[in-house]
C-alpha positions in Angstrom: 21.4 9.1 61.5 19.4 6.9 64.8 15.5 6.9 64.1 16.0 9.1 67.7 17.9 11.2 66.0 15.2 11.4 62.8 12.5 11.9 65.4 14.4 15.1 67.7 15.2 16.5 64.2 11.4 16.4 63.5 10.1 17.7 66.4 12.6 20.7 66.0 11.2 21.6 62.7 7.8 21.0 63.8 7.9 23.4 66.4 9.7 25.8 63.8 6.6 25.4 61.6 4.1 25.9 64.5 6.5 29.3 65.4 6.4 30.9 62.0 2.3 30.9 62.1 2.2 32.8 65.2 1.8 29.6 68.1 3.7 30.2 71.5 5.7 27.0 72.4 4.6 26.3 75.9 6.5 22.8 75.9 8.2 20.3 74.1 9.4 17.1 75.3 6.9 17.2 78.3 6.9 14.5 80.4 5.2 13.7 84.2 5.4 10.0 84.8 4.2 8.3 82.2 3.1 10.5 80.2 4.8 12.3 77.7 3.7 15.2 75.0 5.8 16.1 72.0 4.9 19.7 71.6 1.9 21.5 74.0 1.6 24.9 71.6 -1.1 28.0 72.7 -3.1 30.1 69.8 -5.9 32.4 69.8 -6.9 31.2 73.7 -6.3 27.8 72.8 -4.0 25.2 73.6 -2.8 22.8 70.6 -1.6 19.3 71.9 1.0 18.4 69.1 1.7 14.5 68.8 4.9 14.3 65.6 5.3 11.6 63.7 8.3 11.9 61.3 9.4 9.6 58.8 12.0 9.0 55.8 10.9 9.7 52.5 9.2 6.7 50.6 8.9 5.0 53.8 6.0 2.0 53.6 3.7 3.8 56.7 3.0 7.1 56.6 2.8 9.2 59.9 -0.9 9.8 60.1 -1.0 6.0 60.6 0.9 6.4 63.7 -1.8 7.8 65.1 -4.1 4.5 66.7 -6.8 4.5 69.3 -4.7 3.3 71.7 -2.5 6.2 70.9 -5.1 8.8 71.2 -6.6 7.9 74.8 -3.0 8.0 75.6 -2.0 11.4 74.1 -5.7 11.9 76.5 -4.4 10.8 79.3 -1.2 13.3 79.1 -3.2 16.3 78.1 -5.2 16.0 80.5 -2.9 16.0 83.4 -0.8 18.8 81.7 -3.6 20.9 81.8 -4.2 20.2 85.5 -0.5 21.3 86.0 -0.1 24.2 84.0 -3.6 25.3 85.2 -5.1 28.1 83.0 -8.6 28.2 81.4 -8.3 27.0 77.4 -10.4 24.9 75.1 -7.8 22.2 73.7 -7.6 20.0 70.5 -5.0 17.8 69.3 -3.1 18.0 66.3 -0.5 16.1 64.3 2.8 17.9 62.7 3.5 15.0 60.3 7.6 15.6 59.0 9.1 14.3 55.7 12.3 13.2 55.7 14.1 13.7 52.3 16.9 12.2 50.7 18.8 16.1 50.6 18.4 16.5 54.4 15.5 18.5 54.3 12.4 18.1 56.4 8.5 18.9 54.6 6.4 19.5 57.5 2.3 19.4 56.9 -0.2 20.2 60.3 -3.4 18.6 60.6 -5.5 20.2 62.6 -7.9 18.3 64.9 -6.0 15.4 63.4 -7.9 13.5 67.1 -10.9 14.7 67.3 -12.0 14.9 71.6 -14.8 16.7 73.3 -13.3 17.7 76.4 
């Protein structure tokens, strides 16, 4: 399986995980120009911009390490663009879905809410 296929599989697993916990998926792989968001979900009047990071089990770099200040600035710009595009008056937060691909093919999803603090 290629890295891109693993990533897509992780995004699908994260979306199912969110759905099973009462989130409504508003968009997946949303793109506008150079901006991209993995998952936009809504729950309880709040928009969740969920960055999905998938790693194979035993990877030297944990998914959380991929959220750098530069990546966060990029996500913030994308989220601002999405909110202008979609309209609505929602509180927003940035979450991280860390997906670990196990050797047996199973995927383990861990959601970290407010993984990236930002005051709108």
